[in-house]
C-alpha positions in Angstrom: -26.1 -10.7 -3.2 -24.2 -8.4 -5.5 -20.9 -8.6 -7.2 -19.2 -6.5 -4.5 -20.0 -9.3 -2.0 -19.1 -12.2 -4.2 -15.7 -11.0 -5.5 -13.9 -10.9 -2.2 -15.2 -14.3 -1.2 -13.7 -15.8 -4.4 -10.5 -13.8 -3.9 -10.1 -15.1 -0.4 -9.9 -18.7 -1.7 -6.9 -18.1 -4.0 -3.4 -16.6 -3.7 -3.1 -13.5 -5.9 -6.0 -14.3 -8.2 -7.5 -12.0 -10.7 -11.3 -12.0 -10.1 -14.0 -10.3 -12.1 -17.7 -10.8 -11.3 -20.6 -9.5 -13.3 -24.4 -9.7 -13.0 -27.4 -8.0 -14.6 -29.8 -9.0 -11.9 -27.8 -9.9 -8.7 -29.1 -13.5 -9.0 -27.3 -14.8 -12.1 -23.5 -14.2 -12.1 -20.5 -14.6 -14.4 -17.1 -14.9 -12.9 -13.6 -14.8 -14.4 -11.0 -16.3 -12.1 -7.4 -16.3 -13.1 -5.3 -18.3 -10.6 -2.1 -20.3 -10.6 -4.0 -23.0 -8.5 -5.7 -24.1 -11.7 -2.5 -25.3 -13.3 -2.8 -29.0 -14.3 -6.5 -29.2 -13.3 -9.4 -30.1 -15.6 -12.3 -27.6 -16.0 -14.5 -29.4 -13.5 -11.9 -29.3 -10.8 -11.3 -25.6 -11.4 -15.0 -24.9 -11.1 -15.1 -26.9 -7.8 -12.4 -24.8 -6.4 -14.4 -21.7 -7.2 -17.6 -23.2 -5.8 -15.8 -24.1 -2.6 -15.1 -20.4 -2.0 -18.8 -19.6 -2.1 -20.2 -22.6 -0.2 -23.9 -22.7 0.4 -24.5 -19.4 -1.4 -24.4 -21.3 -4.7 -28.0 -22.5 -5.4 -29.4 -20.1 -2.8 -28.5 -16.4 -3.0 -26.4 -17.2 -6.1 -29.0 -18.8 -8.3 -26.6 -19.4 -11.3 -22.9 -18.9 -11.7 -21.0 -19.1 -15.0 -17.3 -19.6 -14.5 -14.3 -19.0 -16.7 -11.3 -20.4 -14.8 -7.9 -19.8 -16.3 -4.3 -20.1 -15.4 -2.2 -16.9 -15.8 -0.6 -18.4 -18.9 -4.0 -19.2 -20.5 -5.2 -15.7 -19.8 -2.1 -14.2 -21.4 -2.5 -16.6 -24.4 -6.0 -15.2 -24.9 -4.4 -11.7 -25.1 -6.2 -10.5 -22.0 -3.5 -10.7 -19.4 -0.3 -8.7 -19.0 2.6 -9.8 -21.1 
């Protein structure tokens, strides 16, 4: 798997999400997902939403996945999103 395969899978699970996926070895991945669906959810619930988009790939083709899951407001507060 590579980032170009994973990114659209995550994007398909959310409405208008911002998704960035990075990997140095195409086995261990880091994903930033900014989605309104995370509003009011704890970190574990946010991660579960992301894992759901990838299904059985996690633990198989995707050996490890580090997730940063933010709401649009949280992303803006970090100074990374548009004003």
